[in-house]
CHARMM internal coordinates of N, CA and C (Angstrom, degrees):
IC EDIT
DIST 1 N 1 CA 1.3370
DIST 1 CA 1 C 1.5918
ANGL 1 N 1 CA 1 C 109.54
DIST 1 C 2 N 1.2532
ANGL 1 CA 1 C 2 N 113.78
DIHE 1 N 1 CA 1 C 2 N 141.51
DIST 2 N 2 CA 1.4721
ANGL 1 C 2 N 2 CA 119.49
DIHE 1 CA 1 C 2 N 2 CA -173.38
DIST 2 CA 2 C 1.5797
ANGL 2 N 2 CA 2 C 104.92
DIHE 1 C 2 N 2 CA 2 C -92.36
DIST 2 C 3 N 1.3596
ANGL 2 CA 2 C 3 N 109.18
DIHE 2 N 2 CA 2 C 3 N 164.24
DIST 3 N 3 CA 1.4919
ANGL 2 C 3 N 3 CA 118.37
DIHE 2 CA 2 C 3 N 3 CA 178.86
DIST 3 CA 3 C 1.4910
ANGL 3 N 3 CA 3 C 121.13
DIHE 2 C 3 N 3 CA 3 C -102.65
DIST 3 C 4 N 1.4731
ANGL 3 CA 3 C 4 N 113.60
DIHE 3 N 3 CA 3 C 4 N 33.85
DIST 4 N 4 CA 1.3542
ANGL 3 C 4 N 4 CA 115.64
DIHE 3 CA 3 C 4 N 4 CA -173.88
DIST 4 CA 4 C 1.5877
ANGL 4 N 4 CA 4 C 111.47
DIHE 3 C 4 N 4 CA 4 C -92.98
DIST 4 C 5 N 1.3252
ANGL 4 CA 4 C 5 N 116.24
DIHE 4 N 4 CA 4 C 5 N -14.17
DIST 5 N 5 CA 1.5197
ANGL 4 C 5 N 5 CA 119.90
DIHE 4 CA 4 C 5 N 5 CA -177.09
DIST 5 CA 5 C 1.5476
ANGL 5 N 5 CA 5 C 106.60
DIHE 4 C 5 N 5 CA 5 C -109.86
DIST 5 C 6 N 1.3348
ANGL 5 CA 5 C 6 N 117.09
DIHE 5 N 5 CA 5 C 6 N 123.25
DIST 6 N 6 CA 1.4522
ANGL 5 C 6 N 6 CA 123.41
DIHE 5 CA 5 C 6 N 6 CA -172.65
DIST 6 CA 6 C 1.6070
ANGL 6 N 6 CA 6 C 111.23
DIHE 5 C 6 N 6 CA 6 C -64.00
DIST 6 C 7 N 1.4102
ANGL 6 CA 6 C 7 N 108.31
DIHE 6 N 6 CA 6 C 7 N -28.40
DIST 7 N 7 CA 1.5614
ANGL 6 C 7 N 7 CA 113.16
DIHE 6 CA 6 C 7 N 7 CA 179.81
DIST 7 CA 7 C 1.5600
ANGL 7 N 7 CA 7 C 111.15
DIHE 6 C 7 N 7 CA 7 C -63.37
DIST 7 C 8 N 1.2782
ANGL 7 CA 7 C 8 N 120.25
DIHE 7 N 7 CA 7 C 8 N -21.15
DIST 8 N 8 CA 1.5237
ANGL 7 C 8 N 8 CA 120.85
DIHE 7 CA 7 C 8 N 8 CA 177.64
DIST 8 CA 8 C 1.4399
ANGL 8 N 8 CA 8 C 111.41
DIHE 7 C 8 N 8 CA 8 C -84.35
DIST 8 C 9 N 1.2662
ANGL 8 CA 8 C 9 N 121.69
DIHE 8 N 8 CA 8 C 9 N -7.84
DIST 9 N 9 CA 1.5254
ANGL 8 C 9 N 9 CA 118.88
DIHE 8 CA 8 C 9 N 9 CA -171.85
DIST 9 CA 9 C 1.5141
ANGL 9 N 9 CA 9 C 108.68
DIHE 8 C 9 N 9 CA 9 C -116.93
DIST 9 C 10 N 1.3081
ANGL 9 CA 9 C 10 N 114.20
DIHE 9 N 9 CA 9 C 10 N 129.50
DIST 10 N 10 CA 1.4685
ANGL 9 C 10 N 10 CA 121.12
DIHE 9 CA 9 C 10 N 10 CA -177.53
DIST 10 CA 10 C 1.5696
ANGL 10 N 10 CA 10 C 109.48
DIHE 9 C 10 N 10 CA 10 C -138.06
DIST 10 C 11 N 1.3019
ANGL 10 CA 10 C 11 N 118.14
DIHE 10 N 10 CA 10 C 11 N 149.14
DIST 11 N 11 CA 1.6010
ANGL 10 C 11 N 11 CA 117.44
DIHE 10 CA 10 C 11 N 11 CA 177.61
DIST 11 CA 11 C 1.4352
ANGL 11 N 11 CA 11 C 107.15
DIHE 10 C 11 N 11 CA 11 C -57.57
DIST 11 C 12 N 1.3034
ANGL 11 CA 11 C 12 N 116.88
DIHE 11 N 11 CA 11 C 12 N 138.85
DIST 12 N 12 CA 1.4969
ANGL 11 C 12 N 12 CA 130.06
DIHE 11 CA 11 C 12 N 12 CA 174.91
DIST 12 CA 12 C 1.4936
ANGL 12 N 12 CA 12 C 114.55
DIHE 11 C 12 N 12 CA 12 C 96.54
DIST 12 C 13 N 1.4133
ANGL 12 CA 12 C 13 N 119.23
DIHE 12 N 12 CA 12 C 13 N -3.20
DIST 13 N 13 CA 1.4335
ANGL 12 C 13 N 13 CA 114.97
DIHE 12 CA 12 C 13 N 13 CA 174.68
DIST 13 CA 13 C 1.5348
ANGL 13 N 13 CA 13 C 109.65
DIHE 12 C 13 N 13 CA 13 C -91.86
DIST 13 C 14 N 1.4307
ANGL 13 CA 13 C 14 N 113.13
DIHE 13 N 13 CA 13 C 14 N 158.07
DIST 14 N 14 CA 1.4425
ANGL 13 C 14 N 14 CA 122.50
DIHE 13 CA 13 C 14 N 14 CA -177.36
DIST 14 CA 14 C 1.5371
ANGL 14 N 14 CA 14 C 107.89
DIHE 13 C 14 N 14 CA 14 C -86.85
DIST 14 C 15 N 1.3053
ANGL 14 CA 14 C 15 N 122.30
DIHE 14 N 14 CA 14 C 15 N 132.15
DIST 15 N 15 CA 1.4744
ANGL 14 C 15 N 15 CA 127.36
DIHE 14 CA 14 C 15 N 15 CA -176.75
DIST 15 CA 15 C 1.4237
ANGL 15 N 15 CA 15 C 109.34
DIHE 14 C 15 N 15 CA 15 C -144.11
DIST 15 C 16 N 1.3091
ANGL 15 CA 15 C 16 N 118.87
DIHE 15 N 15 CA 15 C 16 N 156.67
DIST 16 N 16 CA 1.4521
ANGL 15 C 16 N 16 CA 127.88
DIHE 15 CA 15 C 16 N 16 CA 170.77
DIST 16 CA 16 C 1.6507
ANGL 16 N 16 CA 16 C 106.40
DIHE 15 C 16 N 16 CA 16 C -99.63
DIST 16 C 17 N 1.1888
ANGL 16 CA 16 C 17 N 120.84
DIHE 16 N 16 CA 16 C 17 N 129.63
DIST 17 N 17 CA 1.3504
ANGL 16 C 17 N 17 CA 125.36
DIHE 16 CA 16 C 17 N 17 CA -179.13
DIST 17 CA 17 C 1.5342
ANGL 17 N 17 CA 17 C 110.59
DIHE 16 C 17 N 17 CA 17 C -118.53
DIST 17 C 18 N 1.3083
ANGL 17 CA 17 C 18 N 118.43
DIHE 17 N 17 CA 17 C 18 N 158.95
DIST 18 N 18 CA 1.4641
ANGL 17 C 18 N 18 CA 123.71
DIHE 17 CA 17 C 18 N 18 CA 166.89
DIST 18 CA 18 C 1.5139
ANGL 18 N 18 CA 18 C 112.70
DIHE 17 C 18 N 18 CA 18 C -113.25
DIST 18 C 19 N 1.3439
ANGL 18 CA 18 C 19 N 119.73
DIHE 18 N 18 CA 18 C 19 N 116.20
DIST 19 N 19 CA 1.4130
ANGL 18 C 19 N 19 CA 128.42
DIHE 18 CA 18 C 19 N 19 CA -174.85
DIST 19 CA 19 C 1.5394
ANGL 19 N 19 CA 19 C 105.11
DIHE 18 C 19 N 19 CA 19 C -68.70
DIST 19 C 20 N 1.3846
ANGL 19 CA 19 C 20 N 123.46
DIHE 19 N 19 CA 19 C 20 N 156.19
DIST 20 N 20 CA 1.3823
ANGL 19 C 20 N 20 CA 128.59
DIHE 19 CA 19 C 20 N 20 CA 177.57
DIST 20 CA 20 C 1.5108
ANGL 20 N 20 CA 20 C 109.03
DIHE 19 C 20 N 20 CA 20 C -55.08
DIST 20 C 21 N 1.5127
ANGL 20 CA 20 C 21 N 114.23
DIHE 20 N 20 CA 20 C 21 N -46.26
DIST 21 N 21 CA 1.5556
ANGL 20 C 21 N 21 CA 109.79
DIHE 20 CA 20 C 21 N 21 CA -173.27
DIST 21 CA 21 C 1.5040
ANGL 21 N 21 CA 21 C 105.89
DIHE 20 C 21 N 21 CA 21 C -80.18
DIST 21 C 22 N 1.3039
ANGL 21 CA 21 C 22 N 126.14
DIHE 21 N 21 CA 21 C 22 N 3.04
DIST 22 N 22 CA 1.4114
ANGL 21 C 22 N 22 CA 121.50
DIHE 21 CA 21 C 22 N 22 CA -177.86
DIST 22 CA 22 C 1.6004
ANGL 22 N 22 CA 22 C 108.53
DIHE 21 C 22 N 22 CA 22 C -109.91
DIST 22 C 23 N 1.2415
ANGL 22 CA 22 C 23 N 114.67
DIHE 22 N 22 CA 22 C 23 N 6.97
DIST 23 N 23 CA 1.4999
ANGL 22 C 23 N 23 CA 118.57
DIHE 22 CA 22 C 23 N 23 CA -175.12
DIST 23 CA 23 C 1.4935
ANGL 23 N 23 CA 23 C 110.61
DIHE 22 C 23 N 23 CA 23 C -55.82
DIST 23 C 24 N 1.3864
ANGL 23 CA 23 C 24 N 115.46
DIHE 23 N 23 CA 23 C 24 N -46.44
DIST 24 N 24 CA 1.4203
ANGL 23 C 24 N 24 CA 118.35
DIHE 23 CA 23 C 24 N 24 CA -174.24
DIST 24 CA 24 C 1.5066
ANGL 24 N 24 CA 24 C 111.90
DIHE 23 C 24 N 24 CA 24 C -67.14
DIST 24 C 25 N 1.4144
ANGL 24 CA 24 C 25 N 118.56
DIHE 24 N 24 CA 24 C 25 N -39.23
DIST 25 N 25 CA 1.5603
ANGL 24 C 25 N 25 CA 121.47
DIHE 24 CA 24 C 25 N 25 CA -177.20
DIST 25 CA 25 C 1.5033
ANGL 25 N 25 CA 25 C 107.59
DIHE 24 C 25 N 25 CA 25 C -81.03
DIST 25 C 26 N 1.3623
ANGL 25 CA 25 C 26 N 120.21
DIHE 25 N 25 CA 25 C 26 N -25.67
DIST 26 N 26 CA 1.4684
ANGL 25 C 26 N 26 CA 122.07
DIHE 25 CA 25 C 26 N 26 CA -175.63
DIST 26 CA 26 C 1.4659
ANGL 26 N 26 CA 26 C 115.76
DIHE 25 C 26 N 26 CA 26 C 78.03
DIST 26 C 27 N 1.5392
ANGL 26 CA 26 C 27 N 111.94
DIHE 26 N 26 CA 26 C 27 N 13.05
DIST 27 N 27 CA 1.4190
ANGL 26 C 27 N 27 CA 115.10
DIHE 26 CA 26 C 27 N 27 CA -178.77
DIST 27 CA 27 C 1.5094
ANGL 27 N 27 CA 27 C 112.58
DIHE 26 C 27 N 27 CA 27 C -67.99
DIST 27 C 28 N 1.2849
ANGL 27 CA 27 C 28 N 117.28
DIHE 27 N 27 CA 27 C 28 N 135.87
DIST 28 N 28 CA 1.4947
ANGL 27 C 28 N 28 CA 127.44
DIHE 27 CA 27 C 28 N 28 CA -171.60
DIST 28 CA 28 C 1.5124
ANGL 28 N 28 CA 28 C 112.91
DIHE 27 C 28 N 28 CA 28 C -98.26
DIST 28 C 29 N 1.3200
ANGL 28 CA 28 C 29 N 118.09
DIHE 28 N 28 CA 28 C 29 N 140.75
DIST 29 N 29 CA 1.4327
ANGL 28 C 29 N 29 CA 121.77
DIHE 28 CA 28 C 29 N 29 CA 179.04
DIST 29 CA 29 C 1.5256
ANGL 29 N 29 CA 29 C 110.41
DIHE 28 C 29 N 29 CA 29 C -121.28
DIST 29 C 30 N 1.2770
ANGL 29 CA 29 C 30 N 120.46
DIHE 29 N 29 CA 29 C 30 N 119.35
DIST 30 N 30 CA 1.4586
ANGL 29 C 30 N 30 CA 120.69
DIHE 29 CA 29 C 30 N 30 CA -176.21
DIST 30 CA 30 C 1.4863
ANGL 30 N 30 CA 30 C 113.94
DIHE 29 C 30 N 30 CA 30 C -93.95
DIST 30 C 31 N 1.3395
ANGL 30 CA 30 C 31 N 119.37
DIHE 30 N 30 CA 30 C 31 N 143.74
DIST 31 N 31 CA 1.3646
ANGL 30 C 31 N 31 CA 127.82
DIHE 30 CA 30 C 31 N 31 CA -173.59
DIST 31 CA 31 C 1.4769
ANGL 31 N 31 CA 31 C 112.88
DIHE 30 C 31 N 31 CA 31 C -176.11
DIST 31 C 32 N 1.3745
ANGL 31 CA 31 C 32 N 112.90
DIHE 31 N 31 CA 31 C 32 N 174.19
DIST 32 N 32 CA 1.4146
ANGL 31 C 32 N 32 CA 124.75
DIHE 31 CA 31 C 32 N 32 CA 178.18
DIST 32 CA 32 C 1.5442
ANGL 32 N 32 CA 32 C 110.98
DIHE 31 C 32 N 32 CA 32 C -97.61
DIST 32 C 33 N 1.3383
ANGL 32 CA 32 C 33 N 117.00
DIHE 32 N 32 CA 32 C 33 N 131.36
DIST 33 N 33 CA 1.4393
ANGL 32 C 33 N 33 CA 123.59
DIHE 32 CA 32 C 33 N 33 CA -174.52
DIST 33 CA 33 C 1.7321
ANGL 33 N 33 CA 33 C 106.80
DIHE 32 C 33 N 33 CA 33 C -68.42
DIST 33 C 34 N 1.2502
ANGL 33 CA 33 C 34 N 113.19
DIHE 33 N 33 CA 33 C 34 N 129.31
DIST 34 N 34 CA 1.3484
ANGL 33 C 34 N 34 CA 119.25
DIHE 33 CA 33 C 34 N 34 CA 174.06
DIST 34 CA 34 C 1.6257
ANGL 34 N 34 CA 34 C 108.02
DIHE 33 C 34 N 34 CA 34 C -101.03
DIST 34 C 35 N 1.3536
ANGL 34 CA 34 C 35 N 114.89
DIHE 34 N 34 CA 34 C 35 N -55.60
DIST 35 N 35 CA 1.5004
ANGL 34 C 35 N 35 CA 119.66
DIHE 34 CA 34 C 35 N 35 CA -176.11
DIST 35 CA 35 C 1.5488
ANGL 35 N 35 CA 35 C 109.86
DIHE 34 C 35 N 35 CA 35 C -137.37
DIST 35 C 36 N 1.2912
ANGL 35 CA 35 C 36 N 114.10
DIHE 35 N 35 CA 35 C 36 N 142.59
DIST 36 N 36 CA 1.5021
ANGL 35 C 36 N 36 CA 122.66
DIHE 35 CA 35 C 36 N 36 CA 171.22
DIST 36 CA 36 C 1.4047
ANGL 36 N 36 CA 36 C 108.44
DIHE 35 C 36 N 36 CA 36 C -88.27
DIST 36 C 37 N 1.4282
ANGL 36 CA 36 C 37 N 119.06
DIHE 36 N 36 CA 36 C 37 N 124.09
DIST 37 N 37 CA 1.4692
ANGL 36 C 37 N 37 CA 121.45
DIHE 36 CA 36 C 37 N 37 CA 176.97
DIST 37 CA 37 C 1.4541
ANGL 37 N 37 CA 37 C 116.51
DIHE 36 C 37 N 37 CA 37 C -102.37
DIST 37 C 38 N 1.2858
ANGL 37 CA 37 C 38 N 121.05
DIHE 37 N 37 CA 37 C 38 N -20.21
DIST 38 N 38 CA 1.3856
ANGL 37 C 38 N 38 CA 123.37
DIHE 37 CA 37 C 38 N 38 CA 171.43
DIST 38 CA 38 C 1.5286
ANGL 38 N 38 CA 38 C 114.79
DIHE 37 C 38 N 38 CA 38 C -77.51
DIST 38 C 39 N 1.3354
ANGL 38 CA 38 C 39 N 119.08
DIHE 38 N 38 CA 38 C 39 N 125.72
DIST 39 N 39 CA 1.4368
ANGL 38 C 39 N 39 CA 123.91
DIHE 38 CA 38 C 39 N 39 CA -169.59
DIST 39 CA 39 C 1.6101
ANGL 39 N 39 CA 39 C 106.54
DIHE 38 C 39 N 39 CA 39 C -85.21
DIST 39 C 40 N 1.4299
ANGL 39 CA 39 C 40 N 116.98
DIHE 39 N 39 CA 39 C 40 N -36.02
DIST 40 N 40 CA 1.4704
ANGL 39 C 40 N 40 CA 120.80
DIHE 39 CA 39 C 40 N 40 CA -172.43
DIST 40 CA 40 C 1.5554
ANGL 40 N 40 CA 40 C 107.38
DIHE 39 C 40 N 40 CA 40 C -70.92
DIST 40 C 41 N 1.3342
ANGL 40 CA 40 C 41 N 110.93
DIHE 40 N 40 CA 40 C 41 N 159.42
DIST 41 N 41 CA 1.6281
ANGL 40 C 41 N 41 CA 116.45
DIHE 40 CA 40 C 41 N 41 CA -175.72
DIST 41 CA 41 C 1.5520
ANGL 41 N 41 CA 41 C 104.94
DIHE 40 C 41 N 41 CA 41 C -78.82
DIST 41 C 42 N 1.3082
ANGL 41 CA 41 C 42 N 120.19
DIHE 41 N 41 CA 41 C 42 N -19.76
DIST 42 N 42 CA 1.5847
ANGL 41 C 42 N 42 CA 117.56
DIHE 41 CA 41 C 42 N 42 CA 179.96
DIST 42 CA 42 C 1.4289
ANGL 42 N 42 CA 42 C 106.18
DIHE 41 C 42 N 42 CA 42 C -140.37
DIST 42 C 43 N 1.4113
ANGL 42 CA 42 C 43 N 112.07
DIHE 42 N 42 CA 42 C 43 N 146.09
DIST 43 N 43 CA 1.4541
ANGL 42 C 43 N 43 CA 119.81
DIHE 42 CA 42 C 43 N 43 CA 168.56
DIST 43 CA 43 C 1.5059
ANGL 43 N 43 CA 43 C 107.60
DIHE 42 C 43 N 43 CA 43 C -140.54
DIST 43 C 44 N 1.3576
ANGL 43 CA 43 C 44 N 121.18
DIHE 43 N 43 CA 43 C 44 N 134.32
DIST 44 N 44 CA 1.5390
ANGL 43 C 44 N 44 CA 122.48
DIHE 43 CA 43 C 44 N 44 CA -175.45
DIST 44 CA 44 C 1.5025
ANGL 44 N 44 CA 44 C 111.83
DIHE 43 C 44 N 44 CA 44 C -66.92
DIST 44 C 45 N 1.3035
ANGL 44 CA 44 C 45 N 116.22
DIHE 44 N 44 CA 44 C 45 N -30.29
DIST 45 N 45 CA 1.4902
ANGL 44 C 45 N 45 CA 125.36
DIHE 44 CA 44 C 45 N 45 CA 178.45
DIST 45 CA 45 C 1.4576
ANGL 45 N 45 CA 45 C 118.62
DIHE 44 C 45 N 45 CA 45 C -82.17
DIST 45 C 46 N 1.3122
ANGL 45 CA 45 C 46 N 113.72
DIHE 45 N 45 CA 45 C 46 N -10.13
DIST 46 N 46 CA 1.4966
ANGL 45 C 46 N 46 CA 122.92
DIHE 45 CA 45 C 46 N 46 CA -173.42
DIST 46 CA 46 C 1.5722
ANGL 46 N 46 CA 46 C 110.38
DIHE 45 C 46 N 46 CA 46 C 101.40
DIST 46 C 47 N 1.4197
ANGL 46 CA 46 C 47 N 107.95
DIHE 46 N 46 CA 46 C 47 N 152.69
DIST 47 N 47 CA 1.4895
ANGL 46 C 47 N 47 CA 115.56
DIHE 46 CA 46 C 47 N 47 CA -173.94
DIST 47 CA 47 C 1.4714
ANGL 47 N 47 CA 47 C 108.91
DIHE 46 C 47 N 47 CA 47 C -76.51
DIST 47 C 48 N 1.3209
ANGL 47 CA 47 C 48 N 117.24
DIHE 47 N 47 CA 47 C 48 N 133.44
DIST 48 N 48 CA 1.4860
ANGL 47 C 48 N 48 CA 120.01
DIHE 47 CA 47 C 48 N 48 CA 178.92
DIST 48 CA 48 C 1.4706
ANGL 48 N 48 CA 48 C 110.89
DIHE 47 C 48 N 48 CA 48 C -79.58
DIST 48 C 49 N 1.3129
ANGL 48 CA 48 C 49 N 111.82
DIHE 48 N 48 CA 48 C 49 N 133.09
DIST 49 N 49 CA 1.5496
ANGL 48 C 49 N 49 CA 120.74
DIHE 48 CA 48 C 49 N 49 CA -178.11
DIST 49 CA 49 C 1.5684
ANGL 49 N 49 CA 49 C 112.52
DIHE 48 C 49 N 49 CA 49 C -137.99
DIST 49 C 50 N 1.2113
ANGL 49 CA 49 C 50 N 112.54
DIHE 49 N 49 CA 49 C 50 N 157.65
DIST 50 N 50 CA 1.5384
ANGL 49 C 50 N 50 CA 117.46
DIHE 49 CA 49 C 50 N 50 CA 169.37
DIST 50 CA 50 C 1.6560
ANGL 50 N 50 CA 50 C 107.50
DIHE 49 C 50 N 50 CA 50 C -108.51
DIST 50 C 51 N 1.3031
ANGL 50 CA 50 C 51 N 106.54
DIHE 50 N 50 CA 50 C 51 N 131.45
DIST 51 N 51 CA 1.5473
ANGL 50 C 51 N 51 CA 113.73
DIHE 50 CA 50 C 51 N 51 CA 179.83
DIST 51 CA 51 C 1.4622
ANGL 51 N 51 CA 51 C 105.86
DIHE 50 C 51 N 51 CA 51 C -82.98
DIST 51 C 52 N 1.4472
ANGL 51 CA 51 C 52 N 119.40
DIHE 51 N 51 CA 51 C 52 N 167.66
DIST 52 N 52 CA 1.2985
ANGL 51 C 52 N 52 CA 127.10
DIHE 51 CA 51 C 52 N 52 CA 172.02
DIST 52 CA 52 C 1.5463
ANGL 52 N 52 CA 52 C 115.82
DIHE 51 C 52 N 52 CA 52 C -61.14
DIST 52 C 53 N 1.3641
ANGL 52 CA 52 C 53 N 114.85
DIHE 52 N 52 CA 52 C 53 N -24.26
DIST 53 N 53 CA 1.3772
ANGL 52 C 53 N 53 CA 122.76
DIHE 52 CA 52 C 53 N 53 CA 170.97
DIST 53 CA 53 C 1.4783
ANGL 53 N 53 CA 53 C 118.33
DIHE 52 C 53 N 53 CA 53 C -73.26
DIST 53 C 54 N 1.3141
ANGL 53 CA 53 C 54 N 115.80
DIHE 53 N 53 CA 53 C 54 N -10.28
DIST 54 N 54 CA 1.4435
ANGL 53 C 54 N 54 CA 124.46
DIHE 53 CA 53 C 54 N 54 CA -175.79
DIST 54 CA 54 C 1.4458
ANGL 54 N 54 CA 54 C 118.32
DIHE 53 C 54 N 54 CA 54 C 92.52
DIST 54 C 55 N 1.4216
ANGL 54 CA 54 C 55 N 117.35
DIHE 54 N 54 CA 54 C 55 N -8.65
DIST 55 N 55 CA 1.4418
ANGL 54 C 55 N 55 CA 122.80
DIHE 54 CA 54 C 55 N 55 CA 178.04
DIST 55 CA 55 C 1.6128
ANGL 55 N 55 CA 55 C 107.87
DIHE 54 C 55 N 55 CA 55 C -69.98
DIST 55 C 56 N 1.4005
ANGL 55 CA 55 C 56 N 114.35
DIHE 55 N 55 CA 55 C 56 N 141.88
DIST 56 N 56 CA 1.4390
ANGL 55 C 56 N 56 CA 126.30
DIHE 55 CA 55 C 56 N 56 CA -174.45
DIST 56 CA 56 C 1.5006
ANGL 56 N 56 CA 56 C 102.90
DIHE 55 C 56 N 56 CA 56 C -113.22
DIST 56 C 57 N 1.2467
ANGL 56 CA 56 C 57 N 126.50
DIHE 56 N 56 CA 56 C 57 N 130.27
DIST 57 N 57 CA 1.4478
ANGL 56 C 57 N 57 CA 131.97
DIHE 56 CA 56 C 57 N 57 CA 166.74
DIST 57 CA 57 C 1.5309
ANGL 57 N 57 CA 57 C 116.45
DIHE 56 C 57 N 57 CA 57 C -171.71
DIST 57 C 58 N 1.3353
ANGL 57 CA 57 C 58 N 116.53
DIHE 57 N 57 CA 57 C 58 N -173.78
DIST 58 N 58 CA 1.4221
ANGL 57 C 58 N 58 CA 116.75
DIHE 57 CA 57 C 58 N 58 CA -175.66
DIST 58 CA 58 C 1.6064
ANGL 58 N 58 CA 58 C 110.41
DIHE 57 C 58 N 58 CA 58 C -106.88
DIST 58 C 59 N 1.2892
ANGL 58 CA 58 C 59 N 110.32
DIHE 58 N 58 CA 58 C 59 N 136.71
DIST 59 N 59 CA 1.4756
ANGL 58 C 59 N 59 CA 116.97
DIHE 58 CA 58 C 59 N 59 CA -172.95
DIST 59 CA 59 C 1.6138
ANGL 59 N 59 CA 59 C 110.67
DIHE 58 C 59 N 59 CA 59 C -66.19
DIST 59 C 60 N 1.2339
ANGL 59 CA 59 C 60 N 114.89
DIHE 59 N 59 CA 59 C 60 N 126.18
DIST 60 N 60 CA 1.4881
ANGL 59 C 60 N 60 CA 118.12
DIHE 59 CA 59 C 60 N 60 CA 177.97
DIST 60 CA 60 C 1.5986
ANGL 60 N 60 CA 60 C 106.74
DIHE 59 C 60 N 60 CA 60 C -104.82
DIST 60 C 61 N 1.3440
ANGL 60 CA 60 C 61 N 116.35
DIHE 60 N 60 CA 60 C 61 N -39.01
DIST 61 N 61 CA 1.4439
ANGL 60 C 61 N 61 CA 116.19
DIHE 60 CA 60 C 61 N 61 CA -170.84
DIST 61 CA 61 C 1.5207
ANGL 61 N 61 CA 61 C 106.24
DIHE 60 C 61 N 61 CA 61 C -139.45
DIST 61 C 62 N 1.3819
ANGL 61 CA 61 C 62 N 118.40
DIHE 61 N 61 CA 61 C 62 N 132.52
DIST 62 N 62 CA 1.4209
ANGL 61 C 62 N 62 CA 116.62
DIHE 61 CA 61 C 62 N 62 CA 178.91
DIST 62 CA 62 C 1.6760
ANGL 62 N 62 CA 62 C 99.75
DIHE 61 C 62 N 62 CA 62 C -99.44
DIST 62 C 63 N 1.2977
ANGL 62 CA 62 C 63 N 116.02
DIHE 62 N 62 CA 62 C 63 N 117.58
DIST 63 N 63 CA 1.5060
ANGL 62 C 63 N 63 CA 123.60
DIHE 62 CA 62 C 63 N 63 CA -175.43
DIST 63 CA 63 C 1.4751
ANGL 63 N 63 CA 63 C 108.20
DIHE 62 C 63 N 63 CA 63 C -85.01
DIST 63 C 64 N 1.1969
ANGL 63 CA 63 C 64 N 120.10
DIHE 63 N 63 CA 63 C 64 N -43.36
DIST 64 N 64 CA 1.4851
ANGL 63 C 64 N 64 CA 118.45
DIHE 63 CA 63 C 64 N 64 CA -179.28
DIST 64 CA 64 C 1.5258
ANGL 64 N 64 CA 64 C 109.58
DIHE 63 C 64 N 64 CA 64 C -132.33
DIST 64 C 65 N 1.2696
ANGL 64 CA 64 C 65 N 113.46
DIHE 64 N 64 CA 64 C 65 N 131.11
DIST 65 N 65 CA 1.4589
ANGL 64 C 65 N 65 CA 118.20
DIHE 64 CA 64 C 65 N 65 CA -176.90
DIST 65 CA 65 C 1.4648
ANGL 65 N 65 CA 65 C 110.25
DIHE 64 C 65 N 65 CA 65 C -116.50
DIST 65 C 66 N 1.3639
ANGL 65 CA 65 C 66 N 124.14
DIHE 65 N 65 CA 65 C 66 N 103.85
DIST 66 N 66 CA 1.3595
ANGL 65 C 66 N 66 CA 128.82
DIHE 65 CA 65 C 66 N 66 CA -173.27
DIST 66 CA 66 C 1.6605
ANGL 66 N 66 CA 66 C 106.15
DIHE 65 C 66 N 66 CA 66 C -89.71
END
COOR INIT
IC SEED 1 N 1 CA 1 C
IC BUILD
């Protein structure tokens, strides 16, 4: 499942995000969603979230959907 729709993303789920500095390389960072930062219901590059680790990036893949 991709991370473009806000309805699919909730705090506590496991996701892969791309950090701002990793956008060119496409390197993914895995973590648990703490906060949703994008207010719109859809974003073509992925919904922006903050992970529990403090990393901020756009959701590319939803790994675990609770």
